[in-house]
C-alpha positions, 0 to 999 in steps of 0.5 A: 455391124449395119443399121436400119433407121427411121425418122419423122423429119417434120415438114420437109418442104421446098421454099415456098414462092413469095406470096402475091398477098401477106394473107395468101395461104402458103404451099407448105403451110409453114409461116416464112418458109424461105431459101435459108430456112430450107437450107438449115433444115437440110443441113439439119437433117443431114447432120443427124446422120452424120452424128449417128455415123460418128456414133456407130461407125457406119450410116444406116443402110436403109433410112426410112422418112415421113413428112417429106414432100416431093423428090427434089428435097431428097435429091438435095439432101443425098448430095449433102455430106454424109451421103455424098450422093451414094445413096439412092431414093425410092419415092412416090407422090402420094395424094395426101392432102398436106402433100407429104409422103414417106420415102426410103434412101438407101446405101447403093453399094450395099442395097438392090432395089428389086421392086417397089410400090405404094399402097394407097388407101381411099376411105369414104367421107360419110356425107350423102351425096358428096362423091368425095373421098378422104386420102392419107399418106400411102404406104411405101413397099419395097423389095430389096437384096442385101448381103444376099438376102431379101428384105421386104420393107414396109414404110408407113405415116399412119393418119394422126390422133386428133379429134378424139382419135377419129382416125383410129379406124383408119389405123386399124384398116391400114395395119390390117392390109399390111399385116395381110400382105406380111403374113403372105410374105412370111410364108416364103421366108423372106425377111420383113421390116415394118417401120413408120410413125404409126401415131400409136404406142407400142402397146396399142391394140392395133400394133400389138394385133399386127405381130401375130398371125391368124392362128395367135401365132407370133410372126413379128417382134417389136423391140420398141416395146421393151423401150416404151415400158422404160419410158423411152420416148421419140416425140412428145404431146404436152406432157406425154412421152410417146413413142409412135416411131418404131421398126418392127422385124419378122422373127427371121432376124432372131437367129443365125440370119446374115443380118441378125438383130442386136439392139434397138434404139432412139437416137437422142443425141444432145446435139439434136435435143431441145435447148429450152430447159423447160423441154430437157431431153426432148427434140429441138423442133423446127417449128413451135406453132407458127414460131421458127425455132430452127431445129431438127425435127419434133421427133428423135430418129429410131433404129435398130442394129443388126451384126 
């Protein structure tokens, strides 16, 4: 059995330098983000995967992460247990205004990186004579070899829902570009994994459309549709449960492949859930607004099992 996992880790930044003035903005945008809180955050993220290993017997052979700022935080993370420097890093700095990226960690004993690149998007700001562009987080693409199989992995963190969902056209544009690339790949019969925080639920139009080719034939399967229909959630917004974190697979994983889909899940260990009874069964987050809670993340990790 093997695992593939995705986790939005909620603002993994290096500690902020001490401000000259108390009112100075911080690099991270977080309040009092110091060395102690940073080390606690690293421990908490690594502990999530230690718990996952204890429950399943193995660590994920590949892990997609989002809300990561820079390579150094990843280097610090993979030195810790349970990774013990056995995991490699695929990371590029994006032009996102908050300086957060997506990345992939991989077990160097099981996975070989053949190629990787970022897919970058620029959106024109609709104001005359500004000459400015709106940037968002890159989509990370990696072609890997695992157990003799070629797997094409796309990791995304799509623009968020805010201001009456002004970003919906951007999410649609990005997913259409990913879909175009995936349709070229599936013709070669290579495997595809598309994962990320999509800021949309599995039944939203954009995520349904990405599953089909131009002839309305299904080329991808989203096992998180069934989870969402039974009210399983990876994050919350006020009273609403959301399943923005998903792992979508090419149909080639559903058969007699070396890696064959077994099940999908949300890793909701009690140890990484909120300590507050009012928020029972929700993620134990690092911050609530500007208030430091010292938790793990405002999202639960998601995973798929292969046999």
